[in-house]
ZAVEX-585030 format. One record per residue (C-alpha): residue number from 1; x, y, z. Coordinates in Angstrom, 2 decimals. Last residue first. Layout:
N
<atom nr="NUM" east="X" north="Y" up="Z"/>
...
// end
This chain:
425
<atom nr="425" east="-51.51" north="142.91" up="297.05"/>
<atom nr="424" east="-51.93" north="143.16" up="293.30"/>
<atom nr="423" east="-51.52" north="146.67" up="291.79"/>
<atom nr="422" east="-54.81" north="147.97" up="290.43"/>
<atom nr="421" east="-55.27" north="147.67" up="286.66"/>
<atom nr="420" east="-54.50" north="150.65" up="284.37"/>
<atom nr="419" east="-57.43" north="151.16" up="282.05"/>
<atom nr="418" east="-57.11" north="149.68" up="278.56"/>
<atom nr="417" east="-54.80" north="149.34" up="275.61"/>
<atom nr="416" east="-54.45" north="145.73" up="274.40"/>
<atom nr="415" east="-51.08" north="144.14" up="275.04"/>
<atom nr="414" east="-49.83" north="141.58" up="272.59"/>
<atom nr="413" east="-49.63" north="138.12" up="274.06"/>
<atom nr="412" east="-50.69" north="136.13" up="271.04"/>
<atom nr="411" east="-53.13" north="133.27" up="271.39"/>
<atom nr="410" east="-51.68" north="129.87" up="270.53"/>
<atom nr="409" east="-52.76" north="128.68" up="267.12"/>
<atom nr="408" east="-54.89" north="125.55" up="266.89"/>
<atom nr="407" east="-53.08" north="122.60" up="265.33"/>
<atom nr="406" east="-52.77" north="122.28" up="261.58"/>
<atom nr="405" east="-54.14" north="120.34" up="258.61"/>
<atom nr="404" east="-57.66" north="121.76" up="258.49"/>
<atom nr="403" east="-58.46" north="124.29" up="261.21"/>
<atom nr="402" east="-59.41" north="122.96" up="264.67"/>
<atom nr="401" east="-61.19" north="125.49" up="266.92"/>
<atom nr="400" east="-63.71" north="127.03" up="264.50"/>
<atom nr="399" east="-65.48" north="123.78" up="263.66"/>
<atom nr="398" east="-65.29" north="121.60" up="260.60"/>
<atom nr="397" east="-68.71" north="120.73" up="259.30"/>
<atom nr="396" east="-70.50" north="117.71" up="260.79"/>
<atom nr="395" east="-72.05" north="115.32" up="258.29"/>
<atom nr="394" east="-74.09" north="112.34" up="259.41"/>
<atom nr="393" east="-76.31" north="114.48" up="261.63"/>
<atom nr="392" east="-76.22" north="113.66" up="265.34"/>
<atom nr="391" east="-78.79" north="112.26" up="267.71"/>
<atom nr="390" east="-79.96" north="113.31" up="271.14"/>
<atom nr="389" east="-81.69" north="116.51" up="272.11"/>
<atom nr="388" east="-81.01" north="119.66" up="274.10"/>
<atom nr="387" east="-84.54" north="121.05" up="274.42"/>
<atom nr="386" east="-85.28" north="124.28" up="272.62"/>
<atom nr="385" east="-86.55" north="127.16" up="274.76"/>
<atom nr="384" east="-89.33" north="127.59" up="277.27"/>
<atom nr="383" east="-89.07" north="131.05" up="278.87"/>
<atom nr="382" east="-86.02" north="131.56" up="281.07"/>
<atom nr="381" east="-85.02" north="134.99" up="279.79"/>
<atom nr="380" east="-88.42" north="136.42" up="280.67"/>
<atom nr="379" east="-88.31" north="135.16" up="284.22"/>
<atom nr="378" east="-89.94" north="131.81" up="284.97"/>
<atom nr="377" east="-93.61" north="131.40" up="285.84"/>
<atom nr="376" east="-93.97" north="129.43" up="289.09"/>
<atom nr="375" east="-94.68" north="125.73" up="289.35"/>
<atom nr="374" east="-95.03" north="124.23" up="292.79"/>
<atom nr="373" east="-92.16" north="122.08" up="294.04"/>
<atom nr="372" east="-92.58" north="118.36" up="294.55"/>
<atom nr="371" east="-90.52" north="117.07" up="297.42"/>
<atom nr="370" east="-86.87" north="116.12" up="296.66"/>
<atom nr="369" east="-85.62" north="112.69" up="295.69"/>
<atom nr="368" east="-82.09" north="111.94" up="296.95"/>
<atom nr="367" east="-79.52" north="113.95" up="298.82"/>
<atom nr="366" east="-80.58" north="116.11" up="301.73"/>
<atom nr="365" east="-80.06" north="119.82" up="302.40"/>
<atom nr="364" east="-80.45" north="121.02" up="305.95"/>
<atom nr="363" east="-82.49" north="124.14" up="306.54"/>
<atom nr="362" east="-81.38" north="127.46" up="304.97"/>
<atom nr="361" east="-79.31" north="130.02" up="306.84"/>
<atom nr="360" east="-80.05" north="133.69" up="307.41"/>
<atom nr="359" east="-77.41" north="136.40" up="307.55"/>
<atom nr="358" east="-78.07" north="139.29" up="309.93"/>
<atom nr="357" east="-74.64" north="139.00" up="311.42"/>
<atom nr="356" east="-72.12" north="136.99" up="309.45"/>
<atom nr="355" east="-69.00" north="137.94" up="311.40"/>
<atom nr="354" east="-69.61" north="135.47" up="314.23"/>
<atom nr="353" east="-69.75" north="132.53" up="311.85"/>
<atom nr="352" east="-72.14" north="129.60" up="311.97"/>
<atom nr="351" east="-71.66" north="126.50" up="309.82"/>
<atom nr="350" east="-74.87" north="125.33" up="308.11"/>
<atom nr="349" east="-74.32" north="127.32" up="304.95"/>
<atom nr="348" east="-76.26" north="128.98" up="302.17"/>
<atom nr="347" east="-75.34" north="131.51" up="299.49"/>
<atom nr="346" east="-77.92" north="131.91" up="296.76"/>
<atom nr="345" east="-78.29" north="130.33" up="293.34"/>
<atom nr="344" east="-81.39" north="131.11" up="291.27"/>
<atom nr="343" east="-80.62" north="134.79" up="290.95"/>
<atom nr="342" east="-79.50" north="134.35" up="287.35"/>
<atom nr="341" east="-77.70" north="137.01" up="285.33"/>
<atom nr="340" east="-78.20" north="136.77" up="281.58"/>
<atom nr="339" east="-75.78" north="138.61" up="279.33"/>
<atom nr="338" east="-76.59" north="138.57" up="275.64"/>
<atom nr="337" east="-74.43" north="137.24" up="272.80"/>
<atom nr="336" east="-74.50" north="133.74" up="274.21"/>
<atom nr="335" east="-75.14" north="131.95" up="270.93"/>
<atom nr="334" east="-76.24" north="128.33" up="270.78"/>
<atom nr="333" east="-74.30" north="127.39" up="267.64"/>
<atom nr="332" east="-76.07" north="124.74" up="265.61"/>
<atom nr="331" east="-73.97" north="121.74" up="264.65"/>
<atom nr="330" east="-76.02" north="119.57" up="266.97"/>
<atom nr="329" east="-79.24" north="119.71" up="265.03"/>
<atom nr="328" east="-81.91" north="122.43" up="265.21"/>
<atom nr="327" east="-84.59" north="124.02" up="267.34"/>
<atom nr="326" east="-83.96" north="127.72" up="266.80"/>
<atom nr="325" east="-82.42" north="129.94" up="269.48"/>
<atom nr="324" east="-83.69" north="133.52" up="269.22"/>
<atom nr="323" east="-81.97" north="135.54" up="271.93"/>
<atom nr="322" east="-84.41" north="136.81" up="274.56"/>
<atom nr="321" east="-85.05" north="140.54" up="274.68"/>
<atom nr="320" east="-88.34" north="140.31" up="272.75"/>
<atom nr="319" east="-89.59" north="137.70" up="275.29"/>
<atom nr="318" east="-90.22" north="134.38" up="273.71"/>
<atom nr="317" east="-93.66" north="133.34" up="272.47"/>
<atom nr="316" east="-94.68" north="130.44" up="274.65"/>
<atom nr="315" east="-94.12" north="127.04" up="273.15"/>
<atom nr="314" east="-97.14" north="124.93" up="272.21"/>
<atom nr="313" east="-98.12" north="122.68" up="275.12"/>
<atom nr="312" east="-95.85" north="119.81" up="275.94"/>
<atom nr="311" east="-95.63" north="116.14" up="275.09"/>
<atom nr="310" east="-93.48" north="114.37" up="277.69"/>
<atom nr="309" east="-89.73" north="115.07" up="277.58"/>
<atom nr="308" east="-86.82" north="113.34" up="275.92"/>
<atom nr="307" east="-89.05" north="111.95" up="273.21"/>
<atom nr="306" east="-88.64" north="108.29" up="272.29"/>
<atom nr="305" east="-86.69" north="106.64" up="269.50"/>
<atom nr="304" east="-84.34" north="104.72" up="271.74"/>
<atom nr="303" east="-80.82" north="106.11" up="271.94"/>
<atom nr="302" east="-78.09" north="104.96" up="269.56"/>
<atom nr="301" east="-75.43" north="102.86" up="271.24"/>
<atom nr="300" east="-73.13" north="104.11" up="273.97"/>
<atom nr="299" east="-69.49" north="104.35" up="273.05"/>
<atom nr="298" east="-67.12" north="101.78" up="274.45"/>
<atom nr="297" east="-64.02" north="102.93" up="276.25"/>
<atom nr="296" east="-61.06" north="100.73" up="275.47"/>
<atom nr="295" east="-60.01" north="98.29" up="278.17"/>
<atom nr="294" east="-58.19" north="98.37" up="281.52"/>
<atom nr="293" east="-60.14" north="101.28" up="282.90"/>
<atom nr="292" east="-63.61" north="102.61" up="282.19"/>
<atom nr="291" east="-65.55" north="99.89" up="283.98"/>
<atom nr="290" east="-63.55" north="100.53" up="287.13"/>
<atom nr="289" east="-64.45" north="104.20" up="286.92"/>
<atom nr="288" east="-68.15" north="103.31" up="286.82"/>
<atom nr="287" east="-70.25" north="103.50" up="283.68"/>
<atom nr="286" east="-73.59" north="105.24" up="284.03"/>
<atom nr="285" east="-76.56" north="103.03" up="283.24"/>
<atom nr="284" east="-78.60" north="103.09" up="280.05"/>
<atom nr="283" east="-82.11" north="104.52" up="279.88"/>
<atom nr="282" east="-85.22" north="102.53" up="278.98"/>
<atom nr="281" east="-87.37" north="105.58" up="279.76"/>
<atom nr="280" east="-90.63" north="103.63" up="279.49"/>
<atom nr="279" east="-90.97" north="103.40" up="283.26"/>
<atom nr="278" east="-89.21" north="105.95" up="285.49"/>
<atom nr="277" east="-86.33" north="104.66" up="287.59"/>
<atom nr="276" east="-83.79" north="106.95" up="286.00"/>
<atom nr="275" east="-80.03" north="107.09" up="285.67"/>
<atom nr="274" east="-79.54" north="103.50" up="286.71"/>
<atom nr="273" east="-76.38" north="103.01" up="288.71"/>
<atom nr="272" east="-73.62" north="100.65" up="287.65"/>
<atom nr="271" east="-70.53" north="100.11" up="289.74"/>
<atom nr="270" east="-72.06" north="101.57" up="292.86"/>
<atom nr="269" east="-72.34" north="105.07" up="294.31"/>
<atom nr="268" east="-75.09" north="105.31" up="296.95"/>
<atom nr="267" east="-75.74" north="108.97" up="297.81"/>
<atom nr="266" east="-74.37" north="110.36" up="294.56"/>
<atom nr="265" east="-76.14" north="107.78" up="292.41"/>
<atom nr="264" east="-79.34" north="108.22" up="294.42"/>
<atom nr="263" east="-79.67" north="111.98" up="293.88"/>
<atom nr="262" east="-79.75" north="111.65" up="290.09"/>
<atom nr="261" east="-83.44" north="112.03" up="289.20"/>
<atom nr="260" east="-83.77" north="112.96" up="285.51"/>
<atom nr="259" east="-84.41" north="116.35" up="283.94"/>
<atom nr="258" east="-84.25" north="117.11" up="280.23"/>
<atom nr="257" east="-82.77" north="120.55" up="279.53"/>
<atom nr="256" east="-84.27" north="123.83" up="278.35"/>
<atom nr="255" east="-81.77" north="126.28" up="276.88"/>
<atom nr="254" east="-82.21" north="129.93" up="277.87"/>
<atom nr="253" east="-78.49" north="130.72" up="277.79"/>
<atom nr="252" east="-78.27" north="131.47" up="281.53"/>
<atom nr="251" east="-80.34" north="128.40" up="282.39"/>
<atom nr="250" east="-78.18" north="126.21" up="280.16"/>
<atom nr="249" east="-75.05" north="127.52" up="281.84"/>
<atom nr="248" east="-76.50" north="126.86" up="285.30"/>
<atom nr="247" east="-77.51" north="123.33" up="284.34"/>
<atom nr="246" east="-74.02" north="122.70" up="282.99"/>
<atom nr="245" east="-72.42" north="123.84" up="286.23"/>
<atom nr="244" east="-74.75" north="121.72" up="288.36"/>
<atom nr="243" east="-74.11" north="118.69" up="286.13"/>
<atom nr="242" east="-70.37" north="119.21" up="286.46"/>
<atom nr="241" east="-70.68" north="119.25" up="290.25"/>
<atom nr="240" east="-72.62" north="115.97" up="290.18"/>
<atom nr="239" east="-69.77" north="114.48" up="288.16"/>
<atom nr="238" east="-67.23" north="115.92" up="290.58"/>
<atom nr="237" east="-69.09" north="114.48" up="293.56"/>
<atom nr="236" east="-69.04" north="111.00" up="292.07"/>
<atom nr="235" east="-65.35" north="111.27" up="291.11"/>
<atom nr="234" east="-64.41" north="111.72" up="294.76"/>
<atom nr="233" east="-63.39" north="114.96" up="296.45"/>
<atom nr="232" east="-60.33" north="116.89" up="297.61"/>
<atom nr="231" east="-59.88" north="119.03" up="300.72"/>
<atom nr="230" east="-59.98" north="117.01" up="303.95"/>
<atom nr="229" east="-56.88" north="114.95" up="303.10"/>
<atom nr="228" east="-58.99" north="111.85" up="303.79"/>
<atom nr="227" east="-60.93" north="112.35" up="300.58"/>
<atom nr="226" east="-64.43" north="113.79" up="300.59"/>
<atom nr="225" east="-67.18" north="111.46" up="299.36"/>
<atom nr="224" east="-68.45" north="110.59" up="302.85"/>
<atom nr="223" east="-68.56" north="114.35" up="303.58"/>
<atom nr="222" east="-71.41" north="114.83" up="301.10"/>
<atom nr="221" east="-73.49" north="116.86" up="303.57"/>
<atom nr="220" east="-72.02" north="120.27" up="302.70"/>
<atom nr="219" east="-71.99" north="119.42" up="299.00"/>
<atom nr="218" east="-74.69" north="121.70" up="297.54"/>
<atom nr="217" east="-74.17" north="124.43" up="300.13"/>
<atom nr="216" east="-70.42" north="124.71" up="299.63"/>
<atom nr="215" east="-70.94" north="124.52" up="295.86"/>
<atom nr="214" east="-72.83" north="127.81" up="295.88"/>
<atom nr="213" east="-72.91" north="128.78" up="292.21"/>
<atom nr="212" east="-72.62" north="132.55" up="291.88"/>
<atom nr="211" east="-73.33" north="134.61" up="288.75"/>
<atom nr="210" east="-71.45" north="137.88" up="288.55"/>
<atom nr="209" east="-73.23" north="141.21" up="288.85"/>
<atom nr="208" east="-70.37" north="143.14" up="290.50"/>
<atom nr="207" east="-72.22" north="143.35" up="293.83"/>
<atom nr="206" east="-73.17" north="139.70" up="293.36"/>
<atom nr="205" east="-69.52" north="138.70" up="293.22"/>
<atom nr="204" east="-68.61" north="140.87" up="296.21"/>
<atom nr="203" east="-71.37" north="139.44" up="298.42"/>
<atom nr="202" east="-70.60" north="135.86" up="297.41"/>
<atom nr="201" east="-66.86" north="136.36" up="297.94"/>
<atom nr="200" east="-67.55" north="137.70" up="301.44"/>
<atom nr="199" east="-69.80" north="134.79" up="302.39"/>
<atom nr="198" east="-67.49" north="132.21" up="300.88"/>
<atom nr="197" east="-64.56" north="133.63" up="302.84"/>
<atom nr="196" east="-66.56" north="133.30" up="306.05"/>
<atom nr="195" east="-67.43" north="129.68" up="305.31"/>
<atom nr="194" east="-63.83" north="128.94" up="304.30"/>
<atom nr="193" east="-62.56" north="130.47" up="307.54"/>
<atom nr="192" east="-64.84" north="128.10" up="309.45"/>
<atom nr="191" east="-63.27" north="124.97" up="307.97"/>
<atom nr="190" east="-59.81" north="126.51" up="308.14"/>
<atom nr="189" east="-60.03" north="126.73" up="311.93"/>
<atom nr="188" east="-56.43" north="125.70" up="312.55"/>
<atom nr="187" east="-55.45" north="128.13" up="309.78"/>
<atom nr="186" east="-56.17" north="131.08" up="312.08"/>
<atom nr="185" east="-53.26" north="130.15" up="314.34"/>
<atom nr="184" east="-50.70" north="130.11" up="311.50"/>
<atom nr="183" east="-49.51" north="126.71" up="310.44"/>
<atom nr="182" east="-45.93" north="125.70" up="311.14"/>
<atom nr="181" east="-46.73" north="122.83" up="313.51"/>
<atom nr="180" east="-49.71" north="121.84" up="311.30"/>
<atom nr="179" east="-47.79" north="121.62" up="308.04"/>
<atom nr="178" east="-48.73" north="124.44" up="305.64"/>
<atom nr="177" east="-51.35" north="123.52" up="303.01"/>
<atom nr="176" east="-50.20" north="122.47" up="299.52"/>
<atom nr="175" east="-49.79" north="118.82" up="300.52"/>
<atom nr="174" east="-53.43" north="118.39" up="301.65"/>
<atom nr="173" east="-53.54" north="117.31" up="305.30"/>
<atom nr="172" east="-56.73" north="119.01" up="306.48"/>
<atom nr="171" east="-58.45" north="118.09" up="309.74"/>
<atom nr="170" east="-62.03" north="119.17" up="310.43"/>
<atom nr="169" east="-62.79" north="118.68" up="306.76"/>
<atom nr="168" east="-63.19" north="121.24" up="304.00"/>
<atom nr="167" east="-66.43" north="122.36" up="302.37"/>
<atom nr="166" east="-66.14" north="123.37" up="298.68"/>
<atom nr="165" east="-65.22" north="126.98" up="297.94"/>
<atom nr="164" east="-67.92" north="129.12" up="296.33"/>
<atom nr="163" east="-67.93" north="129.00" up="292.56"/>
<atom nr="162" east="-67.93" north="132.27" up="290.59"/>
<atom nr="161" east="-69.49" north="132.15" up="287.13"/>
<atom nr="160" east="-68.84" north="134.86" up="284.56"/>
<atom nr="159" east="-70.88" north="134.18" up="281.40"/>
<atom nr="158" east="-69.11" north="135.97" up="278.55"/>
<atom nr="157" east="-71.47" north="137.92" up="276.26"/>
<atom nr="156" east="-70.76" north="141.09" up="278.21"/>
<atom nr="155" east="-67.20" north="141.02" up="276.94"/>
<atom nr="154" east="-64.22" north="140.27" up="279.21"/>
<atom nr="153" east="-61.67" north="142.90" up="280.23"/>
<atom nr="152" east="-63.52" north="145.49" up="282.31"/>
<atom nr="151" east="-65.98" north="143.10" up="283.96"/>
<atom nr="150" east="-63.24" north="140.66" up="284.86"/>
<atom nr="149" east="-61.10" north="143.53" up="286.11"/>
<atom nr="148" east="-63.71" north="144.75" up="288.59"/>
<atom nr="147" east="-64.33" north="141.21" up="289.84"/>
<atom nr="146" east="-60.62" north="140.65" up="290.42"/>
<atom nr="145" east="-59.93" north="143.95" up="292.18"/>
<atom nr="144" east="-62.82" north="143.37" up="294.62"/>
<atom nr="143" east="-61.64" north="139.84" up="295.37"/>
<atom nr="142" east="-58.09" north="141.11" up="295.76"/>
<atom nr="141" east="-59.09" north="143.43" up="298.57"/>
<atom nr="140" east="-60.81" north="140.63" up="300.50"/>
<atom nr="139" east="-57.88" north="138.29" up="299.95"/>
<atom nr="138" east="-55.39" north="140.95" up="301.04"/>
<atom nr="137" east="-57.24" north="141.34" up="304.34"/>
<atom nr="136" east="-57.11" north="137.59" up="304.92"/>
<atom nr="135" east="-53.51" north="137.10" up="303.80"/>
<atom nr="134" east="-52.16" north="139.71" up="306.19"/>
<atom nr="133" east="-50.51" north="137.17" up="308.51"/>
<atom nr="132" east="-48.72" north="135.35" up="305.71"/>
<atom nr="131" east="-49.58" north="134.37" up="302.14"/>
<atom nr="130" east="-50.11" north="130.61" up="302.17"/>
<atom nr="129" east="-53.30" north="129.92" up="304.15"/>
<atom nr="128" east="-55.96" north="132.46" up="303.14"/>
<atom nr="127" east="-55.11" north="132.77" up="299.46"/>
<atom nr="126" east="-54.19" north="129.10" up="298.94"/>
<atom nr="125" east="-57.59" north="127.98" up="300.20"/>
<atom nr="124" east="-59.58" north="130.68" up="298.38"/>
<atom nr="123" east="-59.68" north="130.72" up="294.60"/>
<atom nr="122" east="-62.68" north="129.95" up="292.43"/>
<atom nr="121" east="-63.45" north="130.52" up="288.76"/>
<atom nr="120" east="-65.60" north="129.44" up="285.84"/>
<atom nr="119" east="-65.36" north="131.66" up="282.74"/>
<atom nr="118" east="-67.87" north="130.93" up="279.98"/>
<atom nr="117" east="-68.09" north="132.14" up="276.37"/>
<atom nr="116" east="-64.40" north="133.00" up="276.17"/>
<atom nr="115" east="-63.35" north="135.05" up="273.11"/>
<atom nr="114" east="-61.25" north="133.22" up="270.52"/>
<atom nr="113" east="-58.14" north="134.51" up="268.69"/>
<atom nr="112" east="-56.56" north="135.77" up="271.88"/>
<atom nr="111" east="-55.99" north="139.39" up="272.87"/>
<atom nr="110" east="-58.47" north="139.54" up="275.73"/>
<atom nr="109" east="-57.82" north="135.99" up="276.91"/>
<atom nr="108" east="-54.06" north="136.57" up="276.95"/>
<atom nr="107" east="-54.45" north="139.90" up="278.77"/>
<atom nr="106" east="-56.72" north="138.25" up="281.33"/>
<atom nr="105" east="-54.10" north="135.55" up="281.89"/>
<atom nr="104" east="-51.35" north="138.15" up="282.27"/>
<atom nr="103" east="-53.47" north="139.95" up="284.87"/>
<atom nr="102" east="-53.88" north="136.69" up="286.77"/>
<atom nr="101" east="-50.09" north="136.35" up="286.83"/>
<atom nr="100" east="-49.78" north="139.87" up="288.21"/>
<atom nr="99" east="-52.08" north="138.80" up="291.01"/>
<atom nr="98" east="-55.74" north="138.29" up="291.90"/>
<atom nr="97" east="-57.35" north="135.14" up="293.33"/>
<atom nr="96" east="-54.05" north="133.63" up="294.34"/>
<atom nr="95" east="-52.60" north="130.14" up="293.85"/>
<atom nr="94" east="-54.03" north="129.73" up="290.37"/>
<atom nr="93" east="-53.87" north="126.87" up="287.86"/>
<atom nr="92" east="-55.21" north="127.88" up="284.45"/>
<atom nr="91" east="-57.55" north="125.52" up="282.58"/>
<atom nr="90" east="-58.80" north="125.67" up="278.99"/>
<atom nr="89" east="-61.79" north="124.11" up="277.24"/>
<atom nr="88" east="-62.42" north="124.48" up="273.50"/>
<atom nr="87" east="-65.16" north="122.56" up="271.74"/>
<atom nr="86" east="-66.33" north="122.38" up="268.11"/>
<atom nr="85" east="-63.50" north="120.78" up="266.15"/>
<atom nr="84" east="-61.74" north="119.57" up="269.28"/>
<atom nr="83" east="-59.46" north="121.32" up="271.77"/>
<atom nr="82" east="-58.67" north="120.45" up="275.37"/>
<atom nr="81" east="-56.25" north="122.84" up="277.04"/>
<atom nr="80" east="-54.05" north="122.81" up="280.13"/>
<atom nr="79" east="-52.05" north="125.55" up="281.86"/>
<atom nr="78" east="-50.12" north="124.68" up="285.02"/>
<atom nr="77" east="-48.03" north="127.03" up="287.12"/>
<atom nr="76" east="-46.51" north="126.71" up="290.60"/>
<atom nr="75" east="-45.34" north="130.06" up="292.01"/>
<atom nr="74" east="-47.16" north="129.61" up="295.34"/>
<atom nr="73" east="-45.09" north="126.52" up="296.07"/>
<atom nr="72" east="-46.23" north="122.90" up="295.90"/>
<atom nr="71" east="-43.58" north="121.70" up="293.44"/>
<atom nr="70" east="-43.05" north="120.23" up="289.96"/>
<atom nr="69" east="-40.36" north="122.10" up="288.02"/>
<atom nr="68" east="-41.12" north="122.71" up="284.35"/>
<atom nr="67" east="-42.75" north="120.92" up="281.43"/>
<atom nr="66" east="-44.14" north="118.50" up="284.01"/>
<atom nr="65" east="-46.58" north="121.18" up="285.16"/>
<atom nr="64" east="-45.93" north="124.54" up="283.54"/>
<atom nr="63" east="-47.35" north="125.49" up="280.13"/>
<atom nr="62" east="-49.55" north="124.02" up="277.39"/>
<atom nr="61" east="-50.28" north="120.57" up="278.81"/>
<atom nr="60" east="-52.49" north="119.03" up="276.15"/>
<atom nr="59" east="-55.92" north="117.39" up="276.15"/>
<atom nr="58" east="-56.76" north="114.03" up="274.55"/>
<atom nr="57" east="-57.97" north="112.42" up="277.78"/>
<atom nr="56" east="-55.15" north="113.86" up="279.95"/>
<atom nr="55" east="-51.78" north="114.74" up="278.48"/>
<atom nr="54" east="-48.39" north="115.91" up="279.74"/>
<atom nr="53" east="-49.28" north="115.38" up="283.39"/>
<atom nr="52" east="-49.18" north="118.45" up="285.67"/>
<atom nr="51" east="-50.92" north="116.79" up="288.58"/>
<atom nr="50" east="-52.56" north="113.38" up="288.76"/>
<atom nr="49" east="-54.74" north="112.76" up="291.83"/>
<atom nr="48" east="-58.07" north="112.99" up="289.98"/>
<atom nr="47" east="-56.80" north="110.80" up="287.14"/>
<atom nr="46" east="-55.53" north="108.23" up="289.66"/>
<atom nr="45" east="-58.92" north="108.20" up="291.38"/>
<atom nr="44" east="-60.65" north="107.47" up="288.10"/>
<atom nr="43" east="-62.89" north="109.99" up="286.38"/>
<atom nr="42" east="-66.40" north="108.91" up="285.54"/>
<atom nr="41" east="-67.86" north="107.46" up="282.36"/>
<atom nr="40" east="-70.06" north="108.59" up="279.49"/>
<atom nr="39" east="-67.51" north="109.68" up="276.92"/>
<atom nr="38" east="-65.99" north="112.66" up="275.11"/>
<atom nr="37" east="-67.38" north="115.95" up="276.43"/>
<atom nr="36" east="-67.81" north="114.29" up="279.82"/>
<atom nr="35" east="-64.06" north="113.68" up="280.04"/>
<atom nr="34" east="-63.21" north="117.32" up="279.35"/>
<atom nr="33" east="-65.86" north="118.50" up="281.83"/>
<atom nr="32" east="-64.52" north="116.07" up="284.44"/>
<atom nr="31" east="-60.98" north="117.28" up="283.92"/>
<atom nr="30" east="-61.89" north="120.96" up="284.24"/>
<atom nr="29" east="-63.70" north="120.41" up="287.53"/>
<atom nr="28" east="-60.72" north="118.32" up="288.66"/>
<atom nr="27" east="-58.50" north="121.32" up="287.94"/>
<atom nr="26" east="-60.94" north="123.41" up="289.97"/>
<atom nr="25" east="-60.24" north="121.18" up="292.96"/>
<atom nr="24" east="-56.50" north="121.55" up="292.29"/>
<atom nr="23" east="-56.68" north="125.34" up="292.41"/>
<atom nr="22" east="-58.43" north="127.91" up="290.27"/>
<atom nr="21" east="-59.40" north="129.01" up="286.78"/>
<atom nr="20" east="-61.66" north="127.27" up="284.26"/>
<atom nr="19" east="-62.18" north="128.73" up="280.76"/>
<atom nr="18" east="-64.92" north="127.46" up="278.43"/>
<atom nr="17" east="-64.93" north="128.34" up="274.71"/>
<atom nr="16" east="-68.22" north="127.27" up="273.16"/>
<atom nr="15" east="-68.75" north="126.06" up="269.58"/>
<atom nr="14" east="-71.14" north="123.35" up="270.86"/>
<atom nr="13" east="-71.21" north="123.42" up="274.67"/>
<atom nr="12" east="-74.88" north="122.37" up="274.93"/>
<atom nr="11" east="-74.54" north="119.97" up="272.01"/>
<atom nr="10" east="-71.45" north="118.21" up="273.32"/>
<atom nr="9" east="-73.06" north="118.06" up="276.76"/>
<atom nr="8" east="-76.03" north="116.26" up="275.21"/>
<atom nr="7" east="-73.85" north="113.65" up="273.52"/>
<atom nr="6" east="-71.93" north="113.12" up="276.76"/>
<atom nr="5" east="-75.03" north="112.45" up="278.80"/>
<atom nr="4" east="-76.74" north="115.13" up="280.85"/>
<atom nr="3" east="-78.17" north="114.61" up="284.30"/>
<atom nr="2" east="-80.35" north="117.50" up="285.34"/>
<atom nr="1" east="-81.63" north="117.93" up="288.88"/>
// end
């Protein structure tokens, strides 16, 4: 498993435009990415619980939230954006996987000044619990409409990454879910409905050649880090989730990352957990949320002058179809002009479902050190590529997202001609 520090994440996402769409869990995904782009500490519980605040860690509330009426209805809106010289991350709150509002978002992304490099998306819990008796059939139809439209609107260079829904508890009390006396009968088995929804979304996403990251599988045994509402998760899980996302992006872009064992800090979160137990690494510990509050955040000192990885053999000549990514300082733009679809992530679950006939399940997943895996040659687009390295040049040119003397311009909402989208259900 990779464990990237803030300086390495800044390099990996250098000149990248990342868009995150989804519910409150996806909002926490956005928040952890924004925090990790700036400092090496975890989110606090209050930051995870906050909703619609005017500003979070130098970001800006663009629309909805506290600018409008705060509520838990299906019409709630919240658009956030973090913008620095070389990084742009935006979040759209969704209550339905495909709708007229989603179409307006796609139109904004299509006509905006900057083209997304990565789109991370999930929507499920609202879809199957807040839209009446036909919500399940509409969800399946809307999944197909969504994936078709993503491929039609966004360029091939954009990495489309669908997240499966995180596991929910036996009892869910999140405010956005219907109260138990008013809940529909099928909502009483929300835990199993999520598994079935994940299966169908996985099949549809792969049918449309989207990448899938199975978060349900990765966190199915992390129940001790799930909040008592049965839906939301601790800061430790969200940091591990961010590392999974970043590893997937790096794999798609052909960027080789340093790998450190991180299973222990998820399994046994403490105030200060060593990132690596290997000798000669001399690595610093990860700051806990308590260490990040009450006083200014301190930046980590310069890293020791040691290589990130052991000495390696000369690099293999890249495949002709692989983008040429030179080994260079942080202000280099790791281009994603080519589309790379990874089959590394498959759908797994330990919860049976009667509708998933012929679907095999993997054995239990455990946190902590994993057995040694034999080496197999990687596909052509995963040949050894530059390692994300530490250290920054003294001079960093101004980036594309923050022009001199003015704030970034909001994308226009002019309509771009294209095929007529299907009518949302």
